[in-house]
MIVEXGU-369590 format. One record per residue: residue in one letter; x, y, z of N, C-alpha, C in turn. Coordinates in steps of 0.2 Angstrom, whole numbers, always signed. Layout:
REM MIVEXGU-369590
- type:n.u:n.v:n.w:ca.u:ca.v:ca.w:c.u:c.v:c.w
- a:X:Y:Z:X:Y:Z:X:Y:Z $
...
This chain:
REM MIVEXGU-369590
- type:n.u:n.v:n.w:ca.u:ca.v:ca.w:c.u:c.v:c.w
- x:+179:+93:-40:+174:+94:-35:+168:+99:-37 $
- x:+163:+97:-35:+157:+100:-37:+154:+105:-32 $
- x:+151:+110:-34:+147:+115:-29:+140:+113:-29 $
- x:+137:+111:-24:+131:+108:-23:+127:+112:-18 $
- x:+120:+113:-20:+116:+117:-15:+110:+112:-14 $
- x:+108:+111:-8:+102:+107:-6:+97:+112:-2 $
- x:+91:+112:-5:+85:+115:-2:+82:+110:+3 $
- x:+81:+112:+9:+79:+107:+14:+84:+103:+16 $
- x:+90:+106:+17:+96:+103:+19:+97:+100:+26 $
- x:+92:+102:+30:+92:+100:+37:+87:+94:+38 $
- x:+83:+92:+33:+78:+87:+33:+81:+80:+33 $
- x:+77:+75:+33:+80:+68:+33:+84:+67:+27 $
- x:+81:+67:+21:+85:+66:+15:+90:+71:+14 $
- x:+88:+77:+15:+93:+83:+13:+99:+82:+17 $
- x:+99:+81:+24:+105:+80:+28:+109:+75:+26 $
- x:+106:+69:+24:+110:+63:+22:+114:+65:+15 $
- x:+111:+69:+11:+114:+71:+5:+120:+76:+6 $
- x:+119:+80:+11:+124:+85:+13:+130:+81:+16 $
- x:+129:+77:+20:+134:+73:+23:+138:+69:+18 $
- x:+135:+65:+13:+138:+61:+8:+142:+66:+4 $
- x:+139:+71:+2:+143:+76:-3:+149:+79:+0 $
- x:+149:+81:+7:+154:+83:+10:+160:+78:+11 $
- x:+158:+72:+12:+163:+66:+13:+167:+65:+7 $
- x:+164:+67:+1:+167:+66:-5:+171:+72:-7 $
- x:+171:+77:-3:+175:+83:-5:+172:+89:-9 $
- x:+165:+88:-10:+161:+93:-13:+160:+99:-9 $
- x:+159:+105:-12:+157:+111:-9:+150:+111:-8 $
- x:+148:+112:-2:+141:+110:+0:+138:+116:+4 $
- x:+132:+118:+1:+128:+124:+4:+121:+121:+6 $
- x:+119:+121:+12:+112:+118:+14:+108:+124:+16 $
- x:+102:+124:+12:+97:+130:+13:+91:+127:+17 $
- x:+89:+131:+22:+84:+129:+26:+80:+135:+30 $
- x:+74:+134:+32:+71:+139:+35:+73:+141:+42 $
- x:+76:+136:+45:+79:+137:+52:+86:+134:+53 $
- x:+89:+136:+58:+96:+134:+59:+96:+127:+61 $
- x:+102:+123:+58:+102:+116:+59:+103:+114:+66 $
- x:+100:+109:+69:+101:+107:+76:+107:+102:+76 $
- x:+109:+99:+70:+115:+94:+70:+118:+96:+63 $
- x:+122:+101:+63:+125:+103:+57:+131:+98:+55 $
- x:+132:+97:+48:+137:+93:+46:+143:+97:+45 $
- x:+149:+95:+48:+155:+98:+48:+157:+99:+41 $
- x:+159:+105:+39:+162:+106:+32:+156:+108:+27 $
- x:+150:+109:+29:+145:+111:+25:+143:+119:+27 $
- x:+141:+123:+23:+139:+130:+24:+132:+130:+25 $
- x:+129:+133:+29:+122:+134:+30:+119:+141:+29 $
- x:+113:+141:+26:+110:+148:+25:+103:+147:+26 $
- x:+100:+152:+30:+93:+152:+32:+89:+156:+27 $
- x:+83:+154:+25:+79:+157:+21:+73:+153:+18 $
- x:+69:+156:+15:+63:+152:+12:+64:+151:+5 $
- x:+62:+144:+3:+62:+142:-4:+57:+146:-8 $
- x:+52:+150:-5:+48:+154:-8:+50:+161:-10 $
- x:+56:+162:-8:+59:+169:-9:+66:+167:-11 $
- x:+67:+165:-18:+73:+163:-20:+78:+169:-22 $
- x:+75:+175:-23:+79:+181:-24:+84:+182:-18 $
- x:+81:+181:-12:+85:+182:-6:+91:+176:-5 $
- x:+90:+171:-9:+95:+165:-9:+99:+165:-15 $
- x:+98:+170:-19:+102:+170:-26:+109:+169:-26 $
- x:+113:+172:-21:+120:+171:-21:+122:+164:-20 $
- x:+118:+160:-17:+120:+153:-15:+120:+149:-22 $
- x:+116:+151:-27:+115:+147:-33:+120:+149:-38 $
- x:+124:+154:-37:+129:+157:-42:+135:+152:-42 $
- x:+136:+149:-48:+141:+144:-49:+140:+137:-47 $
- x:+134:+136:-45:+132:+129:-43:+132:+124:-49 $
- x:+135:+118:-48:+134:+113:-53:+128:+109:-52 $
- x:+125:+109:-46:+119:+105:-45:+115:+109:-39 $
- x:+108:+109:-40:+104:+111:-35:+99:+105:-34 $
- x:+99:+103:-27:+94:+98:-26:+88:+100:-21 $
- x:+82:+99:-23:+77:+100:-19:+75:+94:-15 $
- x:+76:+95:-9:+73:+90:-4:+68:+92:+1 $
- x:+64:+97:-2:+58:+100:+1:+53:+95:+3 $
- x:+50:+95:+9:+44:+91:+10:+38:+95:+11 $
- x:+32:+93:+9:+26:+96:+10:+23:+96:+17 $
- x:+26:+98:+21:+24:+98:+28:+25:+105:+31 $
- x:+21:+106:+37:+22:+112:+40:+19:+118:+36 $
- x:+23:+124:+36:+21:+129:+32:+22:+128:+24 $
- x:+25:+123:+23:+27:+121:+16:+22:+116:+13 $
- x:+17:+114:+17:+12:+109:+15:+9:+110:+8 $
- x:+7:+116:+7:+4:+117:+0:+8:+122:-4 $
- x:+15:+122:-3:+19:+127:-7:+25:+124:-10 $
- x:+26:+117:-10:+32:+114:-13:+32:+115:-20 $
- x:+26:+114:-23:+26:+115:-31:+27:+122:-33 $
- x:+25:+127:-29:+26:+134:-31:+34:+135:-31 $
- x:+37:+133:-25:+44:+134:-24:+48:+130:-30 $
- x:+46:+124:-32:+49:+120:-37:+49:+123:-44 $
- x:+43:+126:-45:+42:+129:-51:+46:+136:-52 $
- x:+47:+139:-47:+51:+145:-47:+58:+143:-48 $
- x:+60:+138:-44:+67:+135:-45:+69:+133:-52 $
- x:+64:+129:-55:+65:+127:-62:+66:+133:-67 $
- x:+62:+138:-66:+62:+144:-70:+69:+147:-69 $
- x:+71:+148:-63:+78:+151:-62:+84:+147:-65 $
- x:+83:+141:-65:+89:+137:-68:+88:+135:-75 $
- x:+83:+136:-78:+82:+134:-85:+87:+139:-90 $
- x:+91:+136:-94:+95:+139:-98:+102:+140:-95 $
- x:+103:+137:-89:+109:+138:-86:+113:+131:-86 $
- x:+119:+130:-84:+122:+124:-84:+121:+120:-77 $
- x:+117:+123:-73:+116:+120:-66:+111:+114:-67 $
- x:+112:+108:-64:+107:+103:-65:+103:+104:-59 $
- x:+96:+102:-60:+91:+102:-54:+90:+95:-52 $
- x:+91:+93:-46:+89:+86:-44:+83:+87:-39 $
- x:+78:+83:-40:+72:+83:-35:+71:+76:-32 $
- x:+70:+77:-25:+69:+71:-21:+61:+70:-21 $
- x:+59:+64:-23:+51:+63:-23:+50:+58:-18 $
- x:+44:+54:-19:+42:+49:-14:+42:+42:-18 $
- x:+40:+37:-14:+40:+31:-18:+33:+30:-22 $
- x:+28:+34:-20:+21:+33:-22:+21:+34:-30 $
- x:+25:+38:-33:+24:+38:-40:+28:+33:-44 $
- x:+32:+29:-41:+35:+23:-44:+30:+18:-47 $
- x:+32:+15:-52:+28:+10:-55:+30:+3:-51 $
- x:+25:-1:-50:+26:-7:-47:+28:-13:-52 $
- x:+27:-12:-58:+29:-16:-63:+30:-12:-70 $
- x:+34:-14:-74:+35:-11:-81:+29:-9:-84 $
- x:+28:-3:-85:+21:+0:-88:+16:+1:-83 $
- x:+17:+0:-77:+12:+2:-72:+9:-4:-69 $
- x:+4:-3:-64:+2:+4:-61:+7:+7:-56 $
- x:+5:+13:-54:+10:+16:-49:+8:+13:-42 $
- x:+13:+13:-37:+12:+11:-30:+6:+15:-27 $
- x:+6:+22:-29:+0:+26:-27:-7:+23:-28 $
- x:-7:+19:-33:-14:+17:-35:-15:+10:-32 $
- x:-11:+7:-28:-11:+1:-25:-13:+1:-17 $
- x:-19:+3:-16:-21:+3:-9:-16:+8:-5 $
- x:-14:+13:-7:-9:+17:-4:-12:+20:+2 $
- x:-8:+21:+8:-11:+23:+14:-13:+30:+14 $
- x:-19:+32:+16:-22:+38:+16:-18:+44:+19 $
- x:-15:+42:+24:-11:+48:+28:-5:+50:+24 $
- x:-3:+46:+19:+3:+48:+15:+1:+51:+8 $
- x:-5:+51:+7:-7:+52:+0:-6:+59:-2 $
- x:-6:+64:+2:-5:+71:+0:+3:+72:-2 $
- x:+7:+69:+3:+14:+70:+1:+16:+66:-5 $
- x:+13:+60:-6:+14:+57:-12:+12:+60:-19 $
- x:+6:+64:-18:+3:+67:-24:+7:+73:-25 $
- x:+10:+76:-20:+15:+82:-22:+21:+79:-26 $
- x:+23:+74:-24:+29:+71:-28:+27:+69:-35 $
- x:+21:+66:-36:+19:+65:-42:+18:+71:-47 $
- x:+15:+76:-43:+14:+83:-47:+21:+86:-48 $
- x:+26:+85:-44:+32:+88:-45:+36:+85:-51 $
- x:+35:+78:-52:+38:+75:-58:+34:+78:-64 $
- x:+28:+78:-64:+24:+81:-70:+26:+88:-72 $
- x:+28:+92:-66:+30:+99:-68:+37:+99:-71 $
- x:+41:+94:-69:+48:+94:-72:+47:+92:-79 $
- x:+43:+87:-81:+42:+84:-87:+39:+89:-92 $
- x:+36:+94:-89:+33:+100:-94:+38:+106:-94 $
- x:+44:+105:-92:+48:+111:-92:+52:+111:-99 $
- x:+55:+117:-100:+58:+118:-107:+65:+113:-107 $
- x:+67:+112:-113:+72:+107:-114:+79:+110:-111 $
- x:+79:+117:-110:+85:+120:-107:+86:+119:-100 $
- x:+82:+115:-97:+83:+113:-90:+85:+106:-89 $
- x:+91:+105:-86:+93:+98:-85:+92:+95:-78 $
- x:+87:+91:-78:+84:+89:-71:+85:+81:-71 $
- x:+84:+79:-64:+83:+72:-63:+79:+71:-57 $
- x:+75:+66:-56:+70:+65:-51:+72:+58:-48 $
- x:+72:+58:-41:+74:+51:-38:+68:+49:-33 $
- x:+66:+43:-35:+61:+40:-30:+65:+35:-25 $
- x:+64:+36:-19:+67:+31:-14:+63:+25:-14 $
- x:+65:+20:-10:+61:+14:-9:+55:+15:-5 $
- x:+51:+10:-5:+44:+11:-1:+46:+12:+6 $
- x:+51:+9:+9:+53:+10:+16:+59:+14:+16 $
- x:+58:+20:+19:+63:+25:+18:+61:+31:+23 $
- x:+65:+32:+28:+64:+37:+33:+68:+36:+40 $
- x:+67:+41:+44:+71:+40:+51:+68:+34:+55 $
- x:+62:+32:+53:+60:+26:+57:+63:+19:+55 $
- x:+67:+20:+49:+70:+14:+47:+77:+16:+44 $
- x:+81:+19:+48:+87:+22:+47:+92:+18:+43 $
- x:+94:+12:+45:+99:+8:+42:+106:+11:+42 $
- x:+110:+8:+38:+117:+10:+38:+119:+11:+31 $
- x:+125:+14:+30:+128:+15:+24:+132:+9:+22 $
- x:+130:+6:+16:+134:+1:+13:+137:+3:+7 $
- x:+135:+8:+4:+138:+11:-2:+135:+7:-8 $
- x:+130:+3:-7:+127:-1:-13:+120:+1:-13 $
- x:+117:+0:-19:+110:+1:-21:+109:-1:-28 $
- x:+102:-2:-30:+101:-3:-37:+96:+2:-40 $
- x:+97:+4:-46:+93:+8:-50:+88:+4:-54 $
- x:+82:+6:-52:+76:+2:-55:+73:+5:-61 $
- x:+76:+11:-64:+73:+15:-69:+66:+18:-66 $
- x:+60:+16:-69:+54:+19:-66:+50:+14:-62 $
- x:+53:+9:-61:+50:+3:-57:+53:+3:-50 $
- x:+48:+2:-45:+50:+2:-38:+55:-4:-37 $
- x:+61:-3:-33:+66:-8:-32:+64:-13:-26 $
- x:+63:-19:-27:+62:-24:-22:+67:-29:-22 $
- x:+69:-32:-16:+73:-37:-15:+70:-44:-17 $
- x:+74:-49:-16:+71:-56:-17:+66:-58:-13 $
- x:+65:-55:-7:+59:-56:-3:+53:-52:-4 $
- x:+54:-47:-9:+48:-43:-10:+49:-36:-6 $
- x:+54:-35:-2:+54:-29:+2:+57:-24:-2 $
- x:+55:-18:-1:+57:-12:-4:+60:-7:+1 $
- x:+67:-6:+1:+70:-3:+7:+76:+0:+5 $
- x:+78:+6:+8:+84:+9:+7:+86:+14:+13 $
- x:+92:+13:+15:+94:+18:+21:+95:+25:+18 $
- x:+94:+29:+23:+95:+36:+21:+102:+38:+18 $
- x:+107:+34:+21:+114:+35:+19:+115:+33:+12 $
- x:+112:+27:+10:+113:+24:+4:+109:+28:-2 $
- x:+103:+30:+1:+99:+35:-4:+104:+41:-6 $
- x:+107:+43:-1:+111:+49:-3:+117:+47:-7 $
- x:+120:+41:-6:+125:+39:-11:+123:+39:-18 $
- x:+117:+37:-19:+114:+37:-26:+113:+44:-29 $
- x:+111:+48:-25:+110:+55:-27:+116:+58:-29 $
- x:+121:+58:-24:+128:+61:-26:+131:+57:-32 $
- x:+130:+51:-32:+133:+47:-38:+130:+50:-45 $
- x:+123:+52:-44:+120:+55:-50:+123:+61:-52 $
- x:+124:+65:-47:+127:+72:-48:+134:+71:-51 $
- x:+138:+66:-49:+145:+65:-51:+145:+62:-58 $
- x:+140:+58:-59:+141:+53:-66:+136:+56:-71 $
- x:+131:+59:-69:+126:+61:-74:+123:+56:-79 $
- x:+120:+51:-76:+117:+45:-79:+110:+46:-82 $
- x:+107:+51:-78:+100:+53:-80:+99:+60:-81 $
- x:+96:+61:-87:+95:+68:-89:+88:+69:-91 $
- x:+84:+73:-88:+77:+74:-89:+73:+68:-88 $
- x:+75:+64:-83:+71:+58:-82:+72:+56:-75 $
- x:+67:+52:-73:+67:+49:-66:+71:+42:-65 $
- x:+72:+41:-59:+74:+34:-57:+73:+32:-50 $
- x:+72:+26:-49:+71:+23:-42:+77:+20:-39 $
- x:+77:+20:-32:+83:+17:-29:+81:+13:-23 $
- x:+84:+7:-23:+83:+2:-17:+88:-3:-17 $
- x:+87:-8:-13:+92:-13:-12:+90:-19:-17 $
């Protein structure tokens, strides 16, 4: 059983990861700025700011993995990179893996590129996508003593397209995963399956991967 910490554990991706990890018997701590409206039974919750990691330090002790599911929205709109940088520094040289949830925008649409972000990407989502792209660049520039992985969801991913848990997904490497009809989609539950699988199996070290059906 692993000890897993999720920053942004009450958000869309974060809550699904918390739920999946608990269902597999892992020790789960969800960190968030506010109390959960719909807590997952079996998970521990801790309130605090990702910008003040010292106050959250006890949660990280003995963690096998820390997952950042922070979104650049609200008062974190321009602060996710600062929080991630501080988190990366804290975990460098430890045995704790760092997982980061990004967006689909940084995925390649074909081997070698270009990125989805460069293909008439919707203006209203560009800020969030850019934060994801910059987060990956930050990780790639870290010291080799940090064991990280970065996960891109499919193009259609969110509470507006919830879907169901099937337990299946495909890993596309750095290329956006599309089905035979060209659709790129993953349910929140199956995205969480992929993240927890990575924590358990350790298939990606200091690299990113895409997830979809």
